[in-house]
N, C-alpha and C positions, 0 to 999 in steps of 0.2 A: 639523620642529617643527609643531605645530598650536596655534593660539590658542584653539581651542574643539574639543570633541569632534565627530567626524564622525557623520553619520547611520548607523544600523545597516547599511543597504544597502551603504554605501561601506566601512565599517570591516570588514565580513565578506567583501568582494570580493577574489578572488584577483588580478584585474587591478589593483586599487588597491594591493594588497600588493606586487605585482611592480614597480609604479611608485613604491615607497617612500613611499606615502601612508598606507595602512591601518595600517602598523606604526609610524607616527610618534608621538612622545610629545607630550603637552601641554606647552607651554613652561614653565608654572609648576611642573609636576611635575618637569621636568628640572632647573630651577634649584633646587628643593627637594632633589633627589637630590644635586646637587653640594654643597650646604650640609651635608646629612646625612653625606656622605662625608668631611667635615672641612675642606673648602675655605673660605677666608675672602676677604674683599674681592672678592666676586663682582660683576663689572660686565658688563652687557649692552652690548657695543660697537656692534653693528649688528643690525638686523632688516630683512629685505627680503621683501616679499610676492612670491608667484608671479604672473607676468603672465597671469592666467586669461583675459583678453580675447583672448589669442592662441589659446586652445583652441577658441574658438567656431567657427573655420574649420577646425579639425583633424578630419578624418574619424574618427579613432580615438576622439575624445571623444564624437562622436555615437553611435558603435557601443557604447561603454561605457554611455552614457546609456540607450540602448535596452535593452541587456542587463540593466541594473540596474532597469529600469522607472522611472527617474527622469526628469523633464523636464530638458532640457539646462540650463535656468536654475537649477534646484535644485542640479545637479551643480556648476555654476560658482560658485554661492553657497557651497557647502560647500568647494570647493577654494580659495576666497579666504582660508580660515583656515590654509592652508599657508604657512609662512614659513621662511626660512633665517636663522639667528642666528650671531653670533660672540660668544663669552664669554671673559672673562679672569678667572682666579681663582688664588689661591695656596694651597698646602698647607703649613702650618707644620711 
């Protein structure tokens, strides 16, 4: 899940797609889709951010940053919008 859209460089990146980032949905869009599918009593149970600070030392992150032409800081800022959520909903 994403809390906000990714920059074009990342959203179009094959590396980001393979890492399950570029294909991620915006959280609000996902929750809206659940509602549109007829689910009710939708509850966001947990939301956990990705520990981007761990990527600063990751050689692969630096490689991707260089490949995309993005400063590492901008990559880290963008990746801070990646979250994992747990949702509970009921289908009547």
